[in-house]
VEXDREN-2710 file (C-alpha; in Angstrom, 1 decimal):
% VEXDREN-2710
k/r/px/py/pz
1/MET/-77.3/29.1/75.4
2/LYS/-78.1/26.0/77.3
3/ILE/-78.7/26.9/81.0
4/LEU/-79.3/24.8/84.1
5/VAL/-81.5/26.6/86.7
6/ALA/-81.5/25.0/90.2
7/PRO/-83.2/26.5/93.3
8/LEU/-82.7/25.5/96.9
9/ASN/-85.5/23.2/98.4
10/TRP/-86.2/25.2/101.6
11/GLY/-89.8/26.1/101.5
12/LEU/-91.2/27.2/98.1
13/GLY/-89.7/30.7/97.9
14/HIS/-86.5/29.9/96.1
15/ALA/-88.3/28.0/93.4
16/SER/-91.1/30.5/93.0
17/ARG/-88.7/33.4/92.4
18/CYS/-87.0/31.3/89.7
19/VAL/-90.3/31.3/87.7
20/PRO/-89.9/34.8/86.2
21/LEU/-86.2/34.1/85.6
22/ILE/-87.0/31.0/83.6
23/HIS/-89.7/32.8/81.6
24/ARG/-87.2/35.5/80.8
25/LEU/-84.6/33.0/79.6
26/LEU/-87.1/31.1/77.5
27/ASP/-88.3/34.4/75.9
28/GLU/-84.7/35.1/75.0
29/GLY/-84.5/31.8/73.2
30/HIS/-82.3/29.9/75.6
31/GLU/-82.6/26.2/76.3
32/VAL/-83.5/25.8/80.0
33/VAL/-83.0/22.6/82.0
34/ILE/-84.3/22.6/85.6
35/GLY/-82.4/20.9/88.5
36/GLY/-83.5/20.4/92.0
37/ASP/-85.4/18.2/94.5
38/GLY/-88.4/18.1/96.8
39/MET/-91.4/20.4/96.8
40/SER/-89.6/23.2/95.1
41/PHE/-88.9/20.8/92.2
42/THR/-92.6/19.8/92.1
43/LEU/-93.6/23.5/91.9
44/LEU/-91.4/24.2/88.9
45/ARG/-92.5/21.0/87.2
46/LYS/-96.1/22.3/87.5
47/HIS/-95.1/25.7/86.0
48/PHE/-93.0/24.3/83.2
49/PRO/-94.2/20.8/82.4
50/LYS/-92.5/20.7/78.9
51/LEU/-89.0/21.4/80.2
52/ARG/-86.4/18.8/81.0
53/TYR/-85.5/18.1/84.6
54/VAL/-82.5/16.6/86.4
55/TYR/-82.4/15.5/90.0
56/LEU/-79.8/17.0/92.3
57/ALA/-78.9/16.2/95.9
58/PRO/-82.0/16.0/98.1
59/LEU/-82.2/18.3/101.2
60/ASP/-84.9/17.4/103.8
61/LEU/-84.6/19.8/106.7
62/HIS/-87.1/20.2/109.6
63/TYR/-87.6/22.9/112.2
64/SER/-88.2/22.4/115.9
65/ARG/-91.7/22.8/117.3
66/SER/-90.3/25.4/119.7
67/GLU/-89.7/29.0/119.0
68/ASN/-85.9/28.5/119.1
69/GLN/-84.5/26.9/116.0
70/THR/-80.8/27.3/117.0
71/TRP/-80.2/23.7/118.0
72/ALA/-82.2/22.4/115.0
73/MET/-79.9/24.4/112.7
74/LEU/-76.7/23.4/114.5
75/LYS/-77.6/19.8/114.3
76/ALA/-78.3/20.3/110.5
77/ILE/-74.8/21.6/109.8
78/PRO/-73.3/18.2/109.0
79/GLN/-76.3/17.4/106.7
80/LEU/-75.9/20.8/104.9
81/LEU/-72.2/20.2/104.3
82/LEU/-72.8/16.7/103.0
83/TRP/-75.6/18.0/100.8
84/ARG/-73.4/20.8/99.3
85/ASN/-70.6/18.3/98.5
86/LYS/-73.1/15.9/96.9
87/ASP/-74.5/18.8/94.8
88/ARG/-71.0/19.6/93.6
89/LEU/-70.3/16.0/92.6
90/MET/-73.6/15.6/90.9
91/LEU/-73.0/18.8/88.8
92/LYS/-69.6/17.5/87.9
93/ALA/-71.1/14.2/86.7
94/ILE/-73.8/16.1/84.7
95/LEU/-71.2/18.3/83.0
96/GLN/-69.3/15.1/82.0
97/GLU/-72.4/13.9/80.2
98/GLU/-73.5/17.1/78.5
99/HIS/-72.5/20.7/77.9
100/PHE/-74.0/23.7/79.6
101/ASP/-73.1/27.3/78.9
102/GLN/-74.4/28.5/82.3
103/VAL/-75.5/27.3/85.7
104/ILE/-77.8/29.5/87.8
105/SER/-78.0/28.4/91.4
106/ASP/-80.5/29.9/93.8
107/ASN/-78.8/29.4/97.1
108/ARG/-77.4/26.0/96.3
109/PRO/-73.7/26.8/97.2
110/GLY/-72.3/23.5/95.8
111/LEU/-73.3/24.2/92.2
112/TYR/-70.1/25.7/90.9
113/ASN/-67.6/24.3/88.4
114/LYS/-64.7/25.8/86.5
115/GLN/-65.9/24.3/83.2
116/VAL/-69.0/26.6/83.1
117/GLU/-70.1/30.1/84.1
118/CYS/-71.8/29.8/87.4
119/ILE/-74.2/32.4/88.9
120/TYR/-75.4/32.4/92.5
121/ILE/-78.7/34.1/93.5
122/THR/-79.1/35.3/97.1
123/HIS/-80.6/38.2/99.0
124/GLN/-78.7/37.4/102.2
125/LEU/-75.3/38.9/101.9
126/GLN/-75.5/39.6/105.6
127/ILE/-76.6/36.7/107.8
128/ARG/-78.9/37.2/110.7
129/LEU/-78.7/34.9/113.8
130/THR/-80.7/34.7/117.0
131/LYS/-79.9/37.0/119.9
132/THR/-77.9/34.3/121.6
133/TRP/-75.7/33.9/118.5
134/GLN/-75.5/37.6/117.3
135/TRP/-71.9/37.7/118.2
136/ALA/-71.3/35.1/115.3
137/GLU/-73.2/37.0/112.6
138/ALA/-70.0/38.5/111.0
139/MET/-68.3/35.1/111.0
140/ALA/-71.4/33.5/109.4
141/SER/-71.6/36.2/106.7
142/ARG/-67.9/35.6/105.9
143/ILE/-68.5/31.8/105.7
144/HIS/-71.4/32.4/103.3
145/ALA/-69.2/34.9/101.3
146/ARG/-66.5/32.2/100.9
147/MET/-69.1/30.0/99.3
148/TYR/-70.7/32.4/96.9
149/THR/-67.4/34.1/95.8
150/ARG/-66.5/30.7/94.2
151/PHE/-69.1/31.6/91.6
152/ASN/-68.4/33.9/88.6
153/LYS/-71.4/36.2/89.4
154/VAL/-73.7/36.9/92.3
155/TRP/-77.2/38.2/91.4
156/ILE/-79.1/40.0/94.2
157/PRO/-82.9/40.1/93.7
158/ASP/-83.5/43.5/95.2
159/TYR/-83.3/47.2/94.4
160/GLU/-79.9/48.7/94.6
161/ASP/-81.2/51.8/96.4
162/ILE/-81.6/50.8/100.1
163/ASN/-84.3/53.4/100.5
164/HIS/-86.5/51.2/98.3
165/SER/-84.9/47.9/99.3
166/LEU/-87.2/45.0/100.2
167/ALA/-84.5/43.2/102.1
168/GLY/-82.8/46.1/103.9
169/GLU/-79.4/45.3/105.4
170/LEU/-79.6/41.7/104.4
171/SER/-78.9/42.6/100.8
172/HIS/-77.1/45.9/101.6
173/PRO/-74.5/45.0/104.2
174/SER/-72.6/47.9/105.7
175/ASN/-69.6/45.9/106.9
176/LEU/-69.2/43.1/104.3
177/ARG/-66.8/43.5/101.5
178/LEU/-68.5/42.8/98.2
179/SER/-65.6/42.6/95.9
180/ARG/-63.4/39.9/94.6
181/LYS/-61.5/39.7/91.3
182/MET/-63.4/36.6/90.1
183/THR/-66.9/37.6/91.3
184/ALA/-69.2/40.3/89.9
185/PHE/-72.1/41.5/92.0
186/GLN/-75.3/42.8/90.5
187/TYR/-78.6/44.0/91.9
188/ILE/-81.2/42.6/89.4
189/GLY/-84.4/43.9/91.1
190/PRO/-87.0/41.7/92.8
191/LEU/-88.0/38.4/91.3
192/SER/-91.7/37.5/91.6
193/ARG/-93.6/34.8/89.7
194/PHE/-96.4/37.5/89.5
195/HIS/-94.2/39.5/87.2
196/SER/-94.8/36.8/84.6
197/PRO/-97.8/37.1/82.2
198/ILE/-100.8/35.6/84.1
199/THR/-104.3/35.2/82.7
200/TYR/-106.5/35.7/85.8
201/LYS/-109.6/33.6/86.4
202/PRO/-112.6/35.5/87.7
203/SER/-113.0/34.6/91.4
204/PRO/-116.4/33.1/92.3
205/ILE/-116.0/34.1/95.9
206/ASN/-114.3/37.1/97.4
207/TYR/-112.5/36.1/100.6
208/GLU/-112.1/38.8/103.3
209/VAL/-109.0/36.9/104.7
210/VAL/-106.5/35.1/102.6
211/ALA/-103.6/33.2/104.3
212/VAL/-100.8/31.8/102.2
213/LEU/-98.6/29.4/104.1
214/SER/-95.1/28.2/103.4
215/GLY/-91.9/27.0/105.0
216/LEU/-90.5/23.9/106.8
217/GLU/-92.5/21.6/109.0
218/PRO/-93.7/21.5/111.7
219/GLN/-93.9/25.3/111.8
220/ARG/-96.1/25.4/108.7
221/THR/-98.6/23.1/110.2
222/LEU/-98.6/24.9/113.5
223/LEU/-99.4/28.2/111.9
224/GLU/-102.2/26.5/109.9
225/GLN/-103.7/25.1/113.1
226/GLU/-103.4/28.5/114.8
227/LEU/-105.3/30.2/111.9
228/ILE/-108.0/27.6/111.9
229/GLU/-108.6/28.2/115.6
230/ARG/-108.5/32.0/115.1
231/TYR/-111.1/32.1/112.4
232/SER/-113.4/29.1/112.9
233/GLY/-117.0/30.2/113.3
234/LYS/-116.3/33.8/112.5
235/GLU/-118.2/35.9/110.0
236/GLU/-115.3/36.5/107.6
237/ARG/-114.9/34.2/104.6
238/VAL/-111.4/32.8/105.0
239/LEU/-109.1/31.1/102.4
240/ILE/-106.1/29.1/103.7
241/VAL/-103.6/28.1/101.0
242/GLN/-101.5/25.4/102.7
243/GLY/-98.5/25.6/100.4
244/LEU/-98.5/21.8/99.8
245/VAL/-97.8/21.5/96.1
246/ASN/-97.2/17.8/96.2
247/HIS/-100.7/17.0/97.7
248/PRO/-103.8/16.3/95.7
249/ASN/-105.5/19.6/94.9
250/THR/-108.7/19.0/96.9
251/ARG/-110.8/21.8/98.4
252/ILE/-112.0/21.4/102.0
253/LYS/-114.9/23.6/103.2
254/ARG/-115.4/24.0/107.0
255/GLY/-118.1/26.6/107.6
256/ASN/-116.5/30.0/106.8
257/LEU/-113.1/28.4/106.1
258/THR/-111.9/27.1/102.7
259/ILE/-108.7/25.1/102.8
260/VAL/-106.7/24.2/99.7
261/PRO/-103.2/22.5/99.4
262/SER/-102.2/24.9/96.6
263/MET/-103.6/27.3/94.0
264/ALA/-102.6/28.2/90.5
265/ASP/-101.4/31.7/90.1
266/ALA/-104.4/32.6/87.9
267/GLU/-106.7/31.8/90.9
268/LEU/-104.4/33.0/93.7
269/VAL/-103.8/36.5/92.3
270/PRO/-107.5/37.7/92.2
271/ALA/-108.0/36.2/95.7
272/LEU/-105.1/38.3/97.0
273/LEU/-106.2/41.4/95.2
274/ASN/-109.8/41.2/96.5
275/ALA/-108.9/40.4/100.1
276/ARG/-109.1/42.8/102.9
277/HIS/-106.6/41.0/105.1
278/ILE/-103.6/38.9/103.9
279/ILE/-101.6/36.6/106.2
280/ALA/-98.3/35.1/105.3
281/ARG/-94.8/34.3/106.6
282/SER/-92.3/37.1/106.2
283/GLY/-90.3/35.1/103.8
284/TYR/-88.5/37.1/101.1
285/SER/-90.2/35.6/98.1
286/THR/-93.6/36.2/99.6
287/ILE/-92.6/39.8/100.1
288/MET/-91.5/40.2/96.5
289/ASP/-94.8/38.7/95.4
290/LEU/-96.8/41.2/97.4
291/GLU/-94.7/44.0/96.1
292/ALA/-95.3/42.9/92.5
293/LEU/-99.0/43.0/93.1
294/GLY/-98.8/46.6/94.4
295/LEU/-99.8/45.4/97.9
296/LEU/-96.5/46.4/99.6
297/SER/-94.1/49.3/98.9
298/VAL/-91.0/50.5/100.6
299/GLY/-90.3/54.3/100.5
300/ASN/-93.8/55.1/99.3
301/ASN/-96.3/56.9/101.5
302/LYS/-99.4/55.9/99.5
303/PRO/-102.0/54.0/101.5
304/LEU/-102.1/50.3/100.8
305/PRO/-105.4/48.7/99.6
306/VAL/-105.2/45.8/102.1
307/HIS/-104.0/45.0/105.6
308/ILE/-101.0/42.6/105.5
309/GLU/-100.0/40.5/108.5
310/LEU/-96.5/39.1/108.2
311/ILE/-95.8/36.4/110.7
312/PRO/-92.1/35.3/111.0
313/THR/-91.3/31.7/111.4
314/PRO/-90.4/31.4/115.1
315/GLY/-86.6/31.4/115.6
316/GLN/-85.8/32.4/112.0
317/PRO/-83.9/35.7/112.4
318/GLU/-84.1/36.5/108.7
319/GLN/-87.9/36.6/108.7
320/GLU/-87.9/38.4/112.0
321/TYR/-85.7/41.1/110.6
322/LEU/-87.8/41.4/107.4
323/ALA/-91.0/41.8/109.4
324/VAL/-89.5/44.7/111.4
325/TRP/-87.9/46.2/108.3
326/LEU/-91.2/46.2/106.4
327/LYS/-93.4/47.3/109.3
328/ASP/-93.8/50.8/108.0
329/ALA/-94.4/49.5/104.5
330/ILE/-97.5/47.5/105.5
331/SER/-98.9/49.6/108.3
END
């Protein structure tokens, strides 16, 4: 089959969790074309330089510098609606030029068309909002459902058993109807790029602390600055991976700190496995990566080999919920 795979450009998580999916499709003999925009597009081009790529509608969102992102997201609603409609029109134009058997959209709600089987990937069947707006969570979840039930299938990257679920109620909603004649729902298990075959490079330095940053600006930069202030001049050897895949891959050494824009998986994995303390946002793709490496487990009382510090992006209720849900799994 000829398949278009297109992740949302909102941080790097949606693109990174498409990596094992693309590997699987290629192993099965399918022709894969990648669609997207921004840094997530750059990440996939680095992973799959030989594949063909098509540009889709760009999305360039920014958070507020404050801890409340409500107004930033409200102001972004017109931009999000316009982006969704542009995506739909661009997909229509692509399908007029060439045939695809399947379109797999990771949280790009505009990528559906009756001419082709369309699959939507999401772990957020239940939407979380800030305390001020919790009264609107059910309505927001219904609006999201109206979007994804336009697709033929919905794939949920989590375990079906909530006792082992990485996303908790986000992917196992108690009050949301998950049925419609035209839409099939399927739990496909966590998707991590670390599930793909990786040849690890021996690490010349073992870092006591490894921080992996991600997410929208300016909150990504604010966390980076906070960690530099926290660890400058300390005894621990600290590695900070900035999550800037479109920057030159230069390495900055500041005393006990090593700062890199990004790292290949073959280098990052041994750094994580040898660390004593890992710091990251509580984004869902990061959580799936840590679980794939055996550094995080839900419903398992075995002691973990490393201390994990999950820091939610301020004002992002999904990450705040995940940090609380996984508290027992990382403590």
